[in-house]
Residue, then its C-alpha position, 0 to 999 in steps of 0.5 A: x649844141x645849144x647855147x652855153x649856160x654861161x651865155x644864157x646866164x649873162x644874157x638873162x642878167x642883162x635883160x633882167x637888169x633892163x627889165x627891172x626884174x625883182x631881186x636882181x642880181x641873183x647868184x647863178x651858175x651853169x652846168x652841162x651833162x653830155x650824153x651819155x649822162x647820169x641823172x643828177x643825184x640831187x639839187x644843191x641845197x638852197x638852189x632852184x634850177x632851170x633845166x633843159x634836155x636836148x638831143x646830143x650834139x652828135x645825133x644823126x636823128x632828122x631833128x638834128x643834134x642839139x634839138x631842145x626837147x624840154x625846158x623846165x624848172x625846179x624850186x629848192x624843194x623840188x629835188x625829185x622833179x630835177x633828179x628823176x621824174x622826167x625819166x619816168x613816164x608816170x612819175x608826175x603830171x608832166x614829164x619828158x618821158x611821158x611826153x615822148x611816149x604819148x606822141x609816137x608821131x615824133x619818134x622817127x624824127x627824134x630817132x626813137x624806135x619802139x624798142x627805145x620807147x620801151x626803155x625810155x630812161x635808158x634812151x634818154x640817158x644815152x641820147x640826151x644832153x642836159x643843161x642846168x642853170x642853178x639859182x641860189x635861193x630863188x623866188x618862184x617868180x624869178x624861176x618862172x621868169x628864167x624858165x620863160x627866158x631860156x625857153x624863148x632863147x633855145x625853144x622846146x619841142x614838148x611844151x604847151x599841148x604836150 
């Protein structure tokens, strides 16, 4: 599996202190939802989050267990982004489900069949772990900085052109 959220928070804190990141330190806490998982029902009040989706650690797909597919962020007023949009291909401009459906070239590598793609939400909850780093009352700049840091540390398949 990928690096723990607590380790990411500790490392981000050390880097933020050295870099003079505005408003540091922030109240941050981590969480992991292992596959099979239920999408979170809410974003805690007054919190933003950096989140990641990865193939479950026991995946036998050629991409390998723990392969990170998406890193994103949601501000305190973006609960839908955090809770549900990534599971539905057409719910927002950029979702993990939409990227998976759009690029079938990666399906064999990720262990996805055409039948799985037809029920992408079910496949995602059954086969993906989620990592969350919650940040209390974050500034937009801090969330962007934390998202960038996490993406740099753990990578992500569906970023940029996806």
